[in-house]
N, C-alpha and C positions, 0 to 999 in steps of 0.2 A: 656769871657764875655758871660756866659750862663744864661738865665733867668730860675729860678726855684723857688719853694716855699721851705722856710727853717723855721726851729725852732731856735730861737737865745736865748742865755743865755748871760746876761750881768753882769759882776762882777766889782769890782773896778779896776782890772788889765786887762781884756781883754773881747772881745766879741767873742762868739763861735757861728758860724752859721752852723747848720747841715741840709744838703739837705735832703728834705723829698719826693720830687717828682715833677712831671710835671703839675699836675693837682690841682687846688683849692679844698681842701676837702670839702668846703661848697657848691661851685657852680658847680664844675667840669669843670671850665674854664682853658684852657691851659695857662701856664705862658708866652709862647712866644707870644700868643694872646693878653694879656693884657700888657705885658712890652715892647714889641718891635713894635714901631709905623709902620714899614712897615708891619710886620705880621698881625697887627691889621687892617690896611687898605685893605689888601687883604683876610681877614678871611671870608668874605661873599662868596668867590669865591672858597674856599677849601672845600673839603669833610668833612662833620661832622662825628666825631667819632660815632660809633653805640652806642646806649643807653646802651647796656649791657657792652661793653668794657669800656665806660667812667665810669660806676658804679663800675667795678671791679678796675679800676685804682684809682679811689676816696677811695675805701676801704684800698687799699694798702698805700695810703698816710695817712689816719686816722690811720691805724695800727702803721705806723712808727712813726707818732706824739705821739700816746699813748706810745710805747716803750721808746722814747727819753725823754718824760716827766717824766718818772720814773727813768731815768738814771742820774748820777752824771755827772758834766760838763766833768770829765775826762773820764767816760765811753762814754759819748756822742761823745767826740772827737775821741776816740779810735775805737768805734763800727759804727759810721755813715759811710754811703756809700761814702760821700765826706763831708768834714768838712773844713771850713775856720775860721782861729782864727786871730783876730785883736787885736794886743797888743795896748792898749790905750796909752802908753807912746810914741808910734810911730805915733800916729795920728797928721798930720800936719794941716789939715783943716776939718772943719765939718760945715754943714749947713742943716737946716730943712726948707722945704717949702710945702705948701699945694696947690694942683691943684684942684680947685672946680669943673672944668670941668670933670674931671675923677674921682673926689671924693677920691683922694689919697693924702697921705702925703708921701714926699720924703726926706729920711735922706741920706745925701751923707758923705762919710768918704773918706779920702785919707791918707793912711798909707804907707809910703815908696812910691814904684811905682805903689802900687795897689789901684785903686779906687774901692769903694763898694758903690752902690746904693741899699738902703733898701727901699722897697715900702710897705706902710701900707694902707690897706682898711680903709674906713671911719669908720669901727666898731672898728679899732685899733688905731685911732689917738691919743688916750691917751698914749699908750704904746710908740709911736713914740716921743711924747712930753717928757715923762718920761726918755726915752733913751737919747735923746739929752741934757737934764738938767744934767744926771748923767755923760755923757761924757764931756760936758762942765765944769762941777765941777771938774772933774778929771783931765782934760788936760788943762784947762784955755782957750780953743779955742772957 
C-alpha cells in the first residue's frame, strides 16, 4: 500500500497504472503527504525538501509522464518502474465519491484480494467520472 503518482490507461479490458514518482508534477507535493492521513497530520513538523531537490524530482516525474504518454499500453506495462494491471473482468466492487474538504475524488476498485484507491485532484474529476462510467458499463458493478 504505497502512495505514489501514476499515469493510468483504461481500456475495455483492463486498467494499467504506471508509477511515475513520489511528487505531484504540478505542485511538488509528496504523495504520502497528500494521501496518508497520518503523514498529512504531521507534515508541518517534518523538514521541507529543499527547493532545488523538489524541482529536480518534479522534473523527473514530468519526464516519466511524457515518456509513458507516448508509449503503447504494452510498452507502458513493460517499461514502467512499477506497473499495476487491473483486469476489469475481475473487478468485484467499485465506488466513486467526492470529498469536498480535500477537493479530491476517490475511485475505489476491488479486484481479487487487491484494493486500489485512485485519487483524482479537483482538476481531474471528469476523468474519475469517465473511468467510473466505463468500468461500470464493462463490469455491471
